[in-house]
C-alpha positions as CSV (number, residue, x, y, z in Angstrom):
1,M,-3.1,29.4,39.0
2,S,-0.2,27.1,38.5
3,S,0.2,23.4,37.8
4,Q,3.2,21.1,38.3
5,K,3.7,17.6,37.1
6,E,6.5,15.4,38.2
7,E,7.1,11.9,36.8
8,T,9.7,9.4,37.7
9,K,10.3,6.1,35.8
10,V,12.6,3.3,37.0
11,Q,13.4,0.2,35.0
12,R,15.5,-2.6,36.5
13,T,16.8,-5.8,35.0
14,K,18.2,-8.7,36.9
15,W,20.1,-11.4,35.2
16,T,20.6,-14.8,36.9
17,T,22.7,-17.6,35.6
18,T,23.4,-21.0,36.9
19,H,26.6,-23.1,37.0
20,T,25.3,-25.0,34.0
21,S,25.1,-22.0,31.8
22,D,27.2,-21.9,28.6
23,A,29.9,-19.3,28.3
24,L,28.5,-17.1,25.4
25,G,31.2,-14.4,25.6
26,N,30.9,-10.7,26.3
27,A,29.1,-8.2,24.1
28,T,29.7,-4.5,24.6
29,F,27.5,-1.7,23.3
30,Y,29.1,1.8,23.0
31,F,27.1,4.9,23.7
32,S,28.6,6.6,20.7
33,D,27.5,3.9,18.2
34,P,24.2,4.5,16.3
35,I,21.2,2.3,17.3
36,L,19.6,2.4,13.9
37,K,21.6,2.3,10.7
38,V,19.9,3.7,7.6
39,D,20.4,2.4,4.1
40,Y,18.6,3.4,0.9
41,W,17.0,1.3,-1.7
42,K,19.1,1.3,-4.9
43,D,16.4,2.2,-7.4
44,K,14.3,4.4,-5.1
45,P,16.4,6.7,-2.8
46,A,13.2,7.8,-1.0
47,V,12.7,4.3,0.4
48,R,14.8,3.8,3.6
49,I,15.8,0.5,5.0
50,Y,16.6,0.5,8.8
51,D,19.0,-2.0,10.3
52,G,19.4,-2.4,14.0
53,Y,22.7,-2.2,15.8
54,S,24.0,-5.7,16.6
55,V,27.0,-7.1,18.4
56,G,28.3,-10.7,18.0
57,T,30.4,-12.7,20.4
58,G,31.0,-15.6,18.0
59,S,28.4,-17.7,19.8
60,I,25.5,-15.3,19.8
61,D,24.3,-12.0,18.2
62,I,22.6,-9.3,20.3
63,M,20.6,-6.6,18.6
64,L,19.8,-3.3,20.3
65,L,16.6,-1.6,19.1
66,P,14.8,1.5,20.3
67,R,11.6,0.9,22.3
68,P,8.4,2.6,21.0
69,I,7.4,5.7,22.9
């Protein structure tokens, strides 16, 4: 006997703006940058504090976080 499983996932996002939208600037995320930054509590090194990766344009801040699996 043999079994095979094939799974395909597609996720699409469409952004629509109008002529009345504010110019908020451009934010660029780089593939090589970490998504989560880890810092340690001063008194307890075993306690980790996670900070998400964010990019600011001057007008807005965008944070990139991993989606739960």
